[in-house]
C-alpha positions in Angstrom: 0.0 0.0 0.0 1.4 3.4 -0.9 1.6 6.0 1.9 1.6 3.4 4.7 4.4 3.1 7.2 5.3 0.4 9.6 6.7 1.5 12.9 8.6 -0.8 15.3 9.0 0.5 18.8 11.8 -1.1 20.7 12.1 -1.1 24.4 15.2 -2.0 26.4 16.0 -5.7 26.2 15.4 -7.7 29.4 18.7 -8.2 31.2 19.8 -9.7 34.4 20.3 -7.1 37.0 19.4 -3.4 36.9 20.1 -1.3 33.9 21.5 2.2 34.6 18.8 4.9 34.1 19.8 8.2 32.6 17.7 11.3 32.7 17.6 13.4 29.4 17.5 17.1 30.3 18.4 18.8 27.0 18.5 18.3 23.2 20.5 19.7 20.3 18.7 20.1 16.9 20.3 20.2 13.5 19.0 23.8 13.1 17.8 25.2 16.5 15.8 28.1 15.0 13.6 25.8 12.9 10.9 23.8 14.6 10.9 20.9 12.2 14.6 20.0 12.3 15.7 16.7 13.7 17.3 16.1 17.1 21.0 15.3 16.7 22.1 15.0 20.4 20.6 14.2 23.8 22.2 15.5 27.0 21.9 15.6 30.8 24.0 16.2 33.9 27.6 16.1 32.6 26.9 14.2 29.3 25.8 14.9 25.7 25.6 12.0 23.2 24.7 11.9 19.5 21.3 10.2 18.8 23.1 7.3 17.1 25.0 6.6 20.3 21.8 6.7 22.4 20.1 4.3 20.0 23.1 1.9 20.2 23.0 2.1 24.0 19.2 1.4 24.1 19.6 -1.5 21.6 22.4 -3.0 23.6 20.4 -2.7 26.9 23.2 -0.6 28.4 21.0 2.2 29.6 17.4 3.3 29.9 16.9 6.9 29.0 14.0 8.9 30.3 12.5 12.4 30.5 10.6 14.0 33.3 7.8 16.4 32.2 8.3 19.6 34.1 4.6 20.3 34.4 3.2 16.9 35.3 6.4 15.4 36.8 5.5 12.3 34.8 8.3 10.1 33.6 8.5 9.1 29.9 10.9 6.5 28.7 12.9 7.2 25.5 12.4 4.5 22.9 13.7 3.7 19.4 11.2 4.1 16.5 12.2 2.3 13.3 10.0 3.5 10.4 10.2 1.1 7.5 12.8 2.2 5.0 14.0 5.2 7.1 16.5 6.0 9.8 15.6 5.1 13.3 14.8 7.9 15.7 14.0 8.5 19.3 10.6 9.2 20.9 9.3 9.3 24.4 6.4 7.2 25.7 4.4 7.6 28.8 1.9 4.9 29.7 2.2 3.6 26.1 1.2 7.0 24.5 3.8 8.7 22.3 4.4 12.3 23.2 6.8 15.1 22.3 8.7 15.4 25.6 12.1 15.4 23.8 11.2 18.4 21.6 10.0 20.3 24.7 13.4 20.1 26.3 15.7 23.1 26.3 18.8 23.2 24.1 22.0 21.7 25.4 24.7 24.3 25.9 
C-alpha cells in the first residue's frame, strides 16, 4: 500500500540485574531556530551524546533513558522508533502513549 508506514517501537532488552537509568534534560537540533529539524544529540547532567550513540545504548540494553515532564512530573521512557525504509529515531512514551517530551526540552549548551 502506498503511503503506509510500519513502525517498530523497541524497548530496552530484558537483562539480568538493573540497567542504569539516565535522565535526558536537553537536546540539540540540527537547526535550532527551525521547529521541524531533527534532534542530533541528547544530554543531561555532565553528558551529551549523538542520537546514534543513544540508540546503540538502548539497543544493547546498556542504559534506559527517560524524560521528566516539568509540568506533570510524569516520567516518559525514551524508545527507538524504526520506520520502514527510514533512519531510526527516538521518541518518548508515557503509559504507552507517544508524546513530544524530547522536543519540549531546552537546548544543550
